[in-house]
Structure formats: structure tokens, C-alpha cells
N, C-alpha and C positions, 0 to 999 in steps of 0.2 A: 504494499498499499504505499503511496508516495506521498509524502507530507510536503517537500519543497522542492521547487526547480527553479534555478536562475537561468540567466541567459546572456551572452557575450557575443554581440554581433549576431544576434538572431540562433547561436548554437545552445543547445542545452549544455549547461557548465554542471550540474550536480544533482544528485537524487538522493534523498534521503527515505529511508525505510524502517519500518518495525519488523524485526526478524522476529525473535521469540521471546515472549515473556519478559518484556522491557528491554531486550539487547535491542540497540539502535546502530546503523551504519548509515554512513554518506559517501557518496563517491563524486568524483569529477571527469565529466566526459568532454574534454577537447582535445585529445590526441588522435594521431592516425592522418592521413593524406585528406581525408574528408573532415576531420574535427569532429568526428562521431564516435570515437573509441574511448573505452575506459583508460584515463592515466593510471587510478589507484582508487582505494576506499580505505576507510580506517571507520572504527566504532567502538561502541563500550559494551562491555560485558560482564558477567559474573556478579550480578545484583549491584552494579553502577560501581565497580572497583576496578576494573581493567580498562586500559586503553591499548587499542592496536592500531596499527598502520601497515597497509601493503600497497607497495609499487607493481602495478601489472602492466606497464608500457616501457619498453626499452628505448629511450629517448634520452638517455644521459640527464635526466632531470630526477631529481629525488621525489617523494612523497611523505608528509608527515600529517599526523595528527596533535591536536591541541585540545587541552581539557582545562575546565574549571571546576574546582573542588566547591561545597557547601561554604567552605571556609573562606573562599573568595581567591585561594592559592592558584596559579597557574603553571602550567609546563606542557611537554610535547613528548613525543616518541618519534623517531624518523625509522622509516623502513631500513634497517641495515645491509641488506645485500640487495639492494637495488631491485631490477625486475624479475630476479632469480626466483625459485619456488620458496615460499615460505614467508610470513610477516613479522614483524616484531611486535611486542607488546610488553607493558609495567602494569605494575598495579600500585596506583598513585591513591586509590580511593579506600576509604574504610567504611564499614556500617555505620558509623556515626559522623562521617566526614564524607560522603559520597561523591562520585562525578556527577555535576549538576548540567553541565553542557559541554559540548565539543563542536570542534571543526575540522576539517580536511583542508591540506594546503598541498597543491601541485608547484614542486620548487623550479620551475622552467627558467630558464639562462635569460630570456627576455622579461623577466617579471613573474614573481609569484602570483597564484591564482588562489584566492581563499574562496571556501563558501562561506556561507552565513553560519551563525551559530545555532545548534540544535540542542534541544531539551535532552537530556539522555535518561 
């Protein structure tokens, strides 16, 4: 179920969706020759305690997910292995201080592309 879509020059930028019982993810879709392929995705899992980032397009650009905790603290995780198989994740949240918002970032050489903030 899509909950948000942005555009850049008429091209879909990102989609966020509810995966399973409070797990939330978003992607940025401006890669490839027609700017229609997914560059990467990230999201929140494990009862709002885990943040992950997955680079899915071999373009020499990185992919990041950023978070905000209930306390106001912020941080991020970069996909450590580029577009190779596997994602990177961290556990910055706790049951008493969960992740409350996140966004994803495509770290392109010509300028970074940010999604909006999504409720976790």
C-alpha cells in the first residue's frame, strides 16, 4: 500500500509502504536509462528498533537511511557493500526510545536525492 510518492521532473522519486505489522520501508526510483529503476531502499523493522539501508543499483553512488528517535536523536546507516547482495542495518532504537521517523537518501555524485520523512 503506497503512502507517499514524490516527483523530480515528472519522474517518480520514492514510494513508502507498510510491509508487515509496523515495519515500514521507502525507496528512491530515479536510476537507470529511463530514470525508472530503484536506486535503493531502506526502512524500519523489529518493533521500531532497527534501521536498514540497501543499495540496489550499480551506479557508483551510495545509499543511506536516516532516522529520528523519540528523544530527538538522529543518525544514519549507509549500505556498506554498495549494490552487492546484502544490506546494512543498525539498532539505534529501544522499546522506550523507538525510531519515530526515517528517510532514505541516494548519494549521487551530482547531488543527493532525499525522500521526505516517514513515520516509523
